[in-house]
C-alpha positions as CSV (number, residue, x, y, z in Angstrom):
1,M,29.2,-64.0,14.7
2,S,26.8,-64.2,17.6
3,M,27.2,-62.0,20.7
4,K,27.9,-65.1,22.8
5,V,30.6,-66.4,20.4
6,R,32.1,-62.9,20.1
7,G,32.2,-62.5,23.9
8,T,33.9,-65.9,24.2
9,A,36.5,-64.9,21.6
10,L,37.3,-61.7,23.4
11,A,37.6,-63.5,26.7
12,L,40.0,-66.0,25.2
13,A,42.1,-63.2,23.7
14,S,42.2,-61.5,27.0
15,F,43.4,-64.8,28.6
16,A,46.1,-65.1,26.0
17,L,47.5,-61.6,26.6
18,A,47.4,-61.9,30.3
19,A,49.1,-65.3,30.2
20,A,51.8,-63.9,28.0
21,G,52.4,-61.2,30.6
22,C,52.6,-63.8,33.3
23,A,55.1,-65.9,31.3
24,S,57.4,-62.9,31.0
25,R,57.6,-62.2,34.7
26,P,60.8,-62.8,36.6
27,A,61.3,-65.9,38.7
28,M,59.7,-65.5,42.1
29,T,62.0,-65.0,45.1
30,I,60.4,-64.4,48.5
31,A,62.4,-62.0,50.6
32,P,63.0,-63.0,54.2
33,A,61.6,-59.7,55.6
34,T,58.9,-60.2,58.3
35,T,57.9,-56.6,58.8
36,P,57.0,-53.7,56.5
37,E,60.1,-51.8,57.7
38,A,62.4,-54.7,56.9
39,A,60.9,-54.9,53.4
40,G,61.3,-51.2,52.8
41,L,57.5,-50.7,52.7
42,V,55.9,-47.5,53.9
43,D,52.3,-46.7,54.7
44,V,51.0,-44.3,52.1
45,R,49.1,-42.4,54.8
46,T,52.4,-41.3,56.3
47,L,52.8,-39.2,53.1
48,V,49.1,-38.4,52.4
49,P,47.3,-38.8,55.7
50,D,43.8,-38.3,54.2
51,I,44.1,-40.3,51.1
52,D,40.9,-42.3,50.3
53,L,41.3,-46.0,51.1
54,D,38.8,-48.7,50.1
55,M,41.0,-51.7,50.8
56,R,38.8,-54.4,49.3
57,Y,40.7,-57.5,50.5
58,A,40.7,-56.4,54.1
59,G,36.9,-56.9,54.1
60,A,34.3,-59.0,52.4
61,N,33.6,-56.6,49.5
62,N,35.7,-58.5,47.0
63,F,35.5,-61.4,44.6
64,T,36.2,-64.0,47.2
65,G,33.4,-62.7,49.5
66,A,35.6,-62.8,52.6
67,V,38.7,-61.1,54.2
68,V,41.7,-62.4,52.3
69,D,44.6,-64.1,54.1
70,G,47.4,-61.5,54.9
71,Y,45.0,-58.5,55.2
72,A,44.5,-58.0,58.9
73,A,44.2,-54.2,58.5
74,P,43.0,-51.8,55.7
75,R,46.4,-50.3,55.0
76,C,48.2,-49.3,51.8
77,Y,51.9,-50.2,51.9
78,L,54.2,-49.6,49.0
79,L,58.0,-49.3,48.5
80,A,59.0,-45.7,49.1
81,P,59.5,-44.6,45.5
82,A,56.0,-45.9,44.5
83,A,54.5,-44.3,47.6
84,K,56.1,-41.0,46.6
85,A,54.7,-41.3,43.1
86,I,51.2,-41.7,44.5
87,Q,51.8,-38.7,46.6
88,R,52.7,-36.7,43.5
89,A,49.7,-37.9,41.6
90,E,47.3,-37.1,44.4
91,A,48.7,-33.6,44.8
92,A,48.4,-32.9,41.1
93,L,44.9,-34.3,40.9
94,R,43.6,-32.3,43.9
95,A,44.7,-29.2,42.1
96,Q,42.3,-30.3,39.3
97,G,39.3,-31.1,41.5
98,H,40.0,-34.8,41.6
99,R,41.3,-37.4,44.1
100,L,42.3,-41.0,44.1
101,R,40.5,-43.9,45.7
102,I,42.8,-46.9,46.4
103,F,41.6,-50.5,46.3
104,D,44.9,-52.4,46.8
105,C,48.6,-51.8,47.2
106,Y,51.3,-54.2,48.3
107,R,49.8,-57.7,48.4
108,P,51.3,-60.5,50.5
109,A,52.3,-63.6,48.6
110,R,50.0,-65.6,50.9
111,A,47.0,-63.6,49.7
112,V,47.9,-64.6,46.1
113,R,47.9,-68.2,47.2
114,S,44.5,-67.8,48.7
115,F,43.2,-66.4,45.4
116,V,44.3,-69.6,43.7
117,A,42.7,-71.7,46.4
118,W,39.5,-69.8,46.0
119,A,39.5,-70.3,42.3
120,N,39.7,-74.0,42.8
121,N,36.8,-74.3,45.3
122,D,33.1,-74.6,44.6
123,D,31.8,-71.3,46.0
124,E,30.3,-69.2,43.2
125,S,28.4,-66.7,45.4
126,T,30.2,-63.7,43.8
127,R,29.9,-64.9,40.2
128,A,27.1,-62.5,39.1
129,R,29.0,-59.5,40.2
130,F,32.6,-60.3,39.3
131,Y,32.7,-63.0,36.6
132,P,29.3,-63.4,35.0
133,A,30.5,-64.6,31.6
134,L,33.0,-67.2,32.8
135,E,33.2,-70.5,34.6
136,K,35.1,-70.0,37.8
137,R,38.1,-72.2,37.0
138,E,38.5,-70.2,33.7
139,L,39.8,-67.4,35.9
140,L,43.1,-69.4,36.6
141,G,46.0,-68.4,34.4
142,G,44.2,-65.5,32.6
143,Y,43.0,-63.5,35.6
144,I,44.3,-65.2,38.7
145,S,48.0,-66.1,38.6
146,P,50.2,-67.9,41.2
147,T,52.3,-64.8,41.4
148,S,51.4,-61.1,41.4
149,G,53.4,-58.0,40.8
150,H,51.6,-56.5,43.8
151,S,53.8,-58.6,46.0
152,R,56.8,-56.7,44.8
153,G,55.5,-53.5,46.5
154,A,55.3,-51.1,43.5
155,T,51.9,-51.9,42.0
156,I,48.6,-50.3,43.0
157,D,44.9,-50.7,42.1
158,L,42.9,-47.5,42.2
159,T,40.2,-45.3,40.6
160,L,39.5,-41.6,40.2
161,M,37.0,-39.4,42.0
162,R,35.6,-36.0,41.2
163,C,35.3,-33.7,44.1
164,D,33.0,-30.8,44.8
165,G,34.2,-29.1,47.9
166,S,34.5,-31.8,50.6
167,H,32.3,-34.3,48.7
168,C,34.0,-36.7,46.3
169,A,32.4,-39.4,44.2
170,P,34.0,-42.1,42.0
171,L,33.9,-41.5,38.2
172,D,32.1,-44.1,36.0
173,M,34.8,-46.4,34.7
174,G,32.5,-48.9,33.0
175,T,33.1,-51.7,35.4
176,D,33.7,-52.4,39.1
177,F,37.2,-53.1,40.4
178,D,38.2,-56.7,39.8
179,F,35.6,-57.3,37.1
180,F,36.9,-60.4,35.3
181,D,35.9,-59.6,31.7
182,P,37.5,-57.9,28.6
183,L,35.2,-55.0,29.4
184,A,37.7,-54.1,32.1
185,N,40.5,-53.8,29.5
186,T,41.6,-50.2,29.6
187,D,40.9,-49.6,25.9
188,S,37.8,-51.8,25.6
189,P,35.8,-50.8,22.6
190,R,32.6,-51.6,24.5
191,I,32.7,-48.7,26.9
192,T,31.0,-45.3,26.4
193,P,32.9,-42.2,25.4
194,A,32.4,-40.8,28.9
195,Q,33.8,-43.9,30.5
196,R,36.8,-43.9,28.1
197,A,37.5,-40.3,28.9
198,N,37.5,-41.1,32.6
199,R,39.9,-44.0,32.1
200,E,42.2,-41.8,30.0
201,R,42.1,-39.1,32.7
202,L,43.3,-41.6,35.3
203,R,45.9,-43.1,32.9
204,D,47.3,-39.6,32.1
205,A,47.5,-38.7,35.8
206,M,49.3,-41.9,36.6
207,R,51.7,-41.6,33.6
208,Q,52.7,-38.1,34.7
209,A,53.5,-39.5,38.1
210,G,55.7,-42.3,36.7
211,L,53.3,-45.3,36.7
212,R,52.3,-47.5,33.8
213,N,49.0,-49.1,33.2
214,Y,48.4,-52.8,32.8
215,P,46.1,-52.8,29.7
216,M,44.0,-55.7,30.8
217,E,42.8,-53.8,33.9
218,W,41.9,-50.1,33.9
219,W,42.6,-49.8,37.7
220,H,46.1,-51.5,37.7
221,Y,49.3,-49.4,37.7
222,T,53.0,-50.1,38.4
223,L,55.9,-47.7,39.0
224,D,58.1,-47.6,35.9
225,P,60.8,-48.8,36.4
226,E,60.1,-51.0,39.3
227,P,62.5,-50.6,42.3
228,A,62.7,-54.4,43.0
229,P,61.5,-56.3,39.9
230,K,62.7,-59.7,41.1
231,T,61.8,-59.6,44.8
232,F,58.5,-60.6,46.3
233,F,57.3,-60.2,49.9
234,D,55.0,-62.1,52.2
235,V,54.8,-59.7,55.0
236,P,51.2,-59.6,56.5
237,I,49.4,-56.3,56.6
238,E,48.6,-55.6,60.2
């Protein structure tokens, strides 16, 4: 089998697994809350004031190439139980010379709709960085869904940093955040032993804090069990 055909087969398998996960999600109910407080969302920095935030969708450093609708500020909101789990994970990791870097937390439903709209437009300026092996519209269904668990307030995207004194640097995970390719699968056979060890270190830390990994994305974790598995929010981040 050629490398091109093998890569296509792996991508299709990833699409099938992700689509199956989407099919099993509960029906979407948007809560009427209009503020984080009304939704029960808390700013993680009220628990960990110096946690490292790299909130990608509040700026242009993301697969859409622009600030995403609903992200007016680079803040990490989560339901209180999920925020406390991140607080526990961060405390445990700091004792080991590591820290977390957070890319995304609660995601307004309007942001998810904007992802779908982006996948349907003709702008491919970010293709080389985020989806080099796929046509843009192939992202729909497999990687970009009309609903997201992030909108339920208990899912977070993050990576792990190694710290030497006050200096911290992200560990090599094998891909960037939001890289649309089977290489981003947590247990991808294509990553190096060092990259696998880094992913496993992150997964172990999150598991100990009560969060489970989504195996298609090494950066994606959800509190287990979820506090509100049938409720989605569309509160803008301001």
